[in-house]
C-alpha positions, 0 to 999 in steps of 0.5 A, a space after each residue: 356813741 349810743 353805747 356810751 349813752 346807755 352804759 351803766 357806770 361803775 360804782 366808784 371812780 378809780 381815778 386812774 389816768 386815763 380814766 376808765 371807759 365806764 368811769 362815772 365822771 366820764 359818762 356823766 360828762 358825756 350824758 350832760 353834753 348829749 343833753 345839751 344837744 351835742 351829737 356824733 363827732 362832737 360827743 366823741 371829742 367830749 368823751 376823749 377829753 373827759 378820759 384825759 382829765 
């Protein structure tokens, strides 16, 4: 999960389904969850859910 927190997002979201691993929206949701105190498997769940939306 450290890779996700330090990953640099793409310039623009392509809005494909499932969303890319470096999609700005996905990384923003993961970073927001990490800032709110989520760690480990909970953070992975946020990541998987963000890619589905």
